[in-house]
N, C-alpha and C positions, 0 to 999 in steps of 0.2 A: 581513753581507749578501755573497752570492756575486758575484764579477765575473768578466765575460766579456771575453777580449782578441780583438777582431776586426780588429786592424791589418794592413794589407798584404794581406788577403784570403787569408791563409793558413789552414791548419786551425785551428779555434777550439779552445782548451783550457781547460777548468775549473780553477780554482785548487784543486788537491788539497789543499793545506795547510788552507784553510778547510773543506773537506769532513770531513777527518780530525778537525780540532779540534772541529767541531760533533759528530760521532760520540763523541769522548773525553768531551766536557764535559757531554752530556745523554743519558740513556737513550731520550729520545724522538727519532725520526727525523723527526718532523713539521717541526721548525724547518729541518733540512737541505732537506726536500722543498719547502717554503714558498719558501724562498730560491731555490732553483733555478727554480722556477715564476715567480717574480718576474722573474729574468733572462730566462726564455723568453717571458713577455709583453712585456718591455722590448724585446728585440731584434727581435721579429716584429711589433710595434705590434699586439698582438692585443687583442681585447675581453676575453679572459679564458682561463684555463688550467683544467685540471683533472687531477687524478692519482688513480688508483683502485688499490688493492692488493687482490687478490681473496682472498689467502690470509692467514693469522695472521701478525702482527697485522693485522686488516683496517683499511685507511685510505682516508678520501676527503679530499683537500686541494684547495682551488680558490683562484684569484686572479681579481679583476676580476668583469666581468659575463658569466657563461657559463652557457648551457643545454645540458645534454648528454643523450644518450639515457639510458636506464634500465641500471643495473648490469648486468643480464643481456644487454643488447644490446651493452653495452661489452665484456663477457666473450667473446661470440660473434665480436664484431669482432676482439679480440686474438688469438683461436684461428685466425681465418682469414687473418690477415696474416702475412708473413714479417718478419723482423728488420729494423729500419731505420725511416726516416720516410717516411710515405705521405701524399699530398696529395689531398683529397677521396675517399678510399677508399669504395667501395660499402658502404653501411649495411643492416643488416637490414631486413626488411619492416616497414613501418608505423613507421618511425624517423625522425626528423627531425634537422637538425644545428643549426638556429637561428641560423646565419649562412651566407653565400654560399660562404665556404671554410673547411675545416675540416682539421686536419692530426692524424694519428694515428700513436702509435709504440708498439708492445709491447715490454714489458720482459721480457726472457728471463732466467732463472736456470737452469743446467743444461739449457738447450735447451728450456724450458718457458715459455709466456707466463704470468706470475704478476701483471702489472700493466700498465696503459695509461695514455700520456700524451695528453691531448686538448687541442688549442690552436684556439679559435675566432677566425677573422679575418674582418674586413669585405673585406678584398682581399689578393691573392697577395702572401706575404712575399718578399723578394728572395732571390736565390740566396745572398749572403752571410749573411742572416738564417738561411735554411736550414741553412747549414753551422754557424753558431753553435748551432743547436737540436740538430743531430747529437751536438755535443760535450756538450751538457747532458744529452742521454739516456745518455751514459756515466755521468755523475754521479749521475742517477736510478737507473741500474743498482746503482751502488756502495751508495747508500742503501738501496735494495730489499733487495739482499742482506744488508746491516747489520741491517736490521730483522728479516729472518727468521732470522738466527744469533743475535740477542739472545734471541730466543723460546727457542732452544735453549741459552742460556748456555754458548757455546764460549768458548774461550779466545782470548787476544789474537792469537796466531800464527796459529791457524786463521782468525780473523777476516780479517787482513791477506791470508793466502792466497786466500782465497774472493774477497775484493775485487779482487785482481789478475786472478784467473782469470775475472773477468766482462768484463774490457777486451780488445778485439779487437787493440789495438795493444800492441807489446812494451813492458812495464814491468819495471824492476829496482830493488829496494828495498836500499839500503846502510845499514850503521851508521855510528857516528861515526869509525870507523877507515877508512871507505870500503871495507870488505869486505862481499860480498854477503851479503843476509839471504834475500831471495827473488826469484823470477823467476815471471812468469806464463807460461802455455803458449805464448803467441805470442813471447815472449823465448826460451822453450826451443828453439822451432822455427827462430828466426832464427839463434841462437848454436850450435845443434846440441849443447846440454848440458842434463843433467837438473838441475833446481832443488835436489834433493838432493846432487847431486855438485858443483855450483857454490857451496853454501852454504860461507861462511867464505873463500872464495878473494878475492883481489883482483880489482877491476874489470877491471884490464888482462890477467889471466889468463882472464877470462871472455870479453871482447870482442875482444881481441887487435887493438887498434887505439890507437895513440898519439894521433890527433886526438880520438877519442871519449873516452877516458881523462883527456886534458888537459882537455877541455871540462867533463866531469862533475866533476872534482877542482879546478876554478877556476882552472887554470893557462892556460886559453884563453877569453878573454872571449866570443867568437862563434864558433857553428859553424851555418851556415845549412842546411847539408845534409850528410847522411852516407850512403855506400852500402855494401852488402855482397851479393855473388852476385846482382846486376842487381836488387836492391831498394833503394829510396831512402826515407830517413827524414828527418824534421824533428826534431832532438833538443832536448828541454826538461829543465831540472833544477829540482826543487823542494825546498825545506827543509821538513822535517817537524818541527813544534814540539810540545812537551807543553803542558798546561794552564797551566803557569808560564812558557811562553815559551822553555823551554830547548831546544835542538836535540837531536832523537833520532834522526835521520838524514836520508837524501836518497831522493828518487824520481827515477830517470831515465826519463823517457817518450819513446818513439820513435814520432812520428805518421807512419804510413805513407802517402807520397805517390807510390807507385811508379805507380799507376793514371794519375795526373795528369801524370807525366812521360811516360809512353807517349802519352797523348793529345796532349801537347804536340809530342813528337817527330812523331806522325802529322801534325800540323796544319802543322809546318814543312815536312816532306816533301812535303805537298800543295801549299803555297804554291810551293815550290821548282820543282816539276814545272810547274805552272800558268804561272808567270812564265817559265820557259825556253820553254814551248810558245807563249806568246803573242808572244815576240820575232820569231819567223820571219814570220807574217803581217803584223805592223806593218812590218817591214823592206820585205815586198813591196809593201804599201800605199803606204809612203813612196816606194819607187822608181818605181812606176808613175804615181803622182800627180804626182812631179817631171818625169816625161817627157811629160805630157800636151801641153804647148806645143811639143814636137818633132813631133808629128802634125798640127798646124795652128795657125793663128793664132787665140790666145783674145782674145775681146773683153773689155772691162773687167770686166764682170759675171763672166763665167767665170773670169777671173785671180782676182778677189777670192773667188770659191767655193774655188778651188784652194788659194790663201793659207790659208783657214779651215780646209780638210781638213787640210793639211800642219800647221798650228798644232795641231790636235786630235791628230794623230799623235804629234807631239812631246811634247805633256802627257801622252798615254798612255804613250809610251815612257819618260818620266822616271818616271811611276807605278810602272810595271813593274820598272824598275830600282831604285827605292827599296825597293819590296816584297822584291825579291830580295836587296838589300844587307842589309835589316834581318833577314832570314832568316839569311843565311850569316855575317855578321859578329857576330851576337849572342854574347857572351862565354859565356853558360849553354848555349846550344843551337845555335849556328852549326856549320855544316858545312864552312866556308871553311878552307882549309889555308893558312897564312901563307907567303909565299916572300919572304925577306929579301934586299936588295941594296943597294949604295950608294946613298944617297939625299941630294942637296942640296936641303934645304927651301927655301932661298933661291931657287934656280933654279926651283923647282916652282912657289913662290908667284908668282915674276914672269910664268912662262908662263901660269898659270892665270888671273891678272889681266888679261893682254894678250888671251888668247883669249875672255874672259867676255863675252857680248853683254849690254847694257844695253838693257831694253825702250824702243821708241820713245817712249813717254808720259813716260819719265824721262831726257830728253836731258840735263837740267841735273844730273844726280847725277854726282858726281865719285868716283873710286876712286884712291887712292894707296898705295904700299909703302914701309914704314919697316922697316929690317933693321939688325943688329948686325953688326960684323966678326968676332965671336969664336964664331959659330956653327959647330960642326963639321960634317962629313960623318957621317951615321949610317947604320947597317944596319937598314933597315925595309922594310915591305911598301909599295912606292911606289903601286901601285894603290889600296890601302885609305886611304892619306893623301890621294891626290887626291880620292877620293870624299868624304871628311870634309870638305876644305877647299872643294870646290866647293859642299856643302850649306850651308856657313857664308856663301860669297859669295851663293849664291841667296837664303837667307834675309835677308841685309842688303840686298839689291837689292829684294826684293818687300816688305819691311816698314818701308823707309826712304822717307820722302816726297821728292817731287821737289824739286831745288834743294839737297838735303842733301848731307854728305859721308860716305864711307866709308874707313876707314884700315885697311889689312892689315899686320900686323906679324910679325917673326920675330926673336927675341931669346933670350939666355940669361938665366935666373932662378936663380940658385944652381947646383945641379946638374941642372937640367932645362931642355930647349928649350920655350919657349912660342910657339905660333902663335895670333895674336890677329886678331879682325876685329871693328872698333869703328864703330858706327854713330851717327847723330845723330837717330834716329827718337823714337818715343813713350817708351821705356823700358819696363821690367817691373817689376811691384809684387812684393814680397817672396813673397806667397802663391803667385803664378804661378812664381816662380823655383824654389820647392820641387819643381814637378812639369814643369818645361820639357823634361827630358831622357827623360821617360817615353814609352813606346810610343803613339802616336796622341794625344798632348796637343797642343791648341792653344789659344792665348790668346783667350778671349771678348771680342773688342773690336769696336766699331761700325766702326772703321776699317779692320778686317781682313775683313769679311764677304764682300767681293768676291774676297778673294785666294784662289786655289785651293791646296789642299795636302792631305797625308795625314797630318800630324803624325808623320812617320818620321824627318825630316831630322836633328834634334838626337838622335833615339835612335841613329842610325847614327853620328854624330859621337862620342858617348861610347862606343859599342861599339867604334868603331876605335881610341879612346885607350886603353880598358882592355884590349883585345888586345895592345897594345904596352907594357903596364905601366904607363900613366898614367892620366889622367883628364880630363874636360872640365867646364866651369863657366861661369857667366855673373856679370858684375858690372855692376849696374845701378841707377839712381834712376829712378823713374817720372817721365816728362816730360823726362829729360836723356839719352835715348840707352841703349845697351847695348853691352857688349864681350865677346864670347864667345871662350873661350880653350880651346886643346888643349895639356896639359902632357904632355912626353915625358921621363922621366927618363933621364939618361945612364947607365945600368947594365945589366948582362946583355947580351943579344944586340944592344942599340941601339949599344953602343960597341965590341962585338966584331968580328972579322973573320969570324965564322960565317955563312953565307948559307943554311943548311939550313931547311927548312920546320919551324914549330912543330908 
């Protein structure tokens, strides 16, 4: 059975090992196609799927309950569509779909549509499901090419080369000695080297990258992203086994995510501009609303209205600041340049706790500070750290019931300084702890429904910690409060006298 990996929303990758094993073990491509169709039906929650190969060997493979147009109509549709996945494409005249939603993807070989994938759904699949389906289309392209090549009895090397040529992402095939066997045209374009010239060279000689080579050869466990010439890729390495389970080589696949990176950068820039432009009118509104009492005596109702206006402006200002901080402090896409200076964390925490306002409805809430004597002065971005600690204090005050206690601590723990904020609130379940520091994540609790927030505060806390080489985490038992911590390791710029921007 084919398996599809849809974790973390990243580009979905069909397991090439299983595809190649099926091709090696059976002359019939139908088993490969059926397994891919079953995966497609599962990830899209479709009523059924159908695959038709118009040329020799002619194939019709279906899963589930699916009613499709006639083959001639499907061939017409395949010729009319461009490469890729199409949702509810226009059908030929007098042709019905059988379901409210239909997805179609022509399978191209040598730029000609030779097959079509049809997916019949009762409702629109999610974006993640459509991403998974696009990856499965790559698998169907491989099997389609395999079937056509088997008809012509090509040798194994020609088969492998043809398979690679049908994939739009760069692929490199390595032998047991990690020397290059084949590259597809996409890889030739990225590495500016012909496959025939690259053959038998070491991977390092071809890619000219220590990070990518170490990852492909197993000396580096993880490489989330790799870039070259303003192109960004998510690398994956797959072992290729023969029918007896022996290793025959490796496939290095580079999923191109350049388009998504550009979209993300555009979004971050848009948010930065909007957040910046909102600050001026908010400041003006707050100033004029604050001065209303100076132009005449306000009655009780008018004063109440002014207080509500100022409260709303304060909430909106805090929202704008959080949106701006989330964009500029993000370790991956942030545009903020750190400015390090001497930082006394104990003095900072004392000041922030004294300045922090506790809402009127929580007058019985008490905040205390506990520190160690051996906490050194560090070189850090004080503005970033203040924003992180303020977010922790705000969260503790908002989510801790009235009459409870909050304890803020600064202490040494081995080779790192730990800033902690401990509350005696409702606590957090292990499942919610996994996602607590993700962007826009909020705990779905009945007690928190009236509490306003964007779900950005803890994301900012973790971003600030990671920009300083540390991390943020939570320790909690549901029903017994929670302790949020920022760990700052005493190494590199934190302990040096360098004050230059990162």
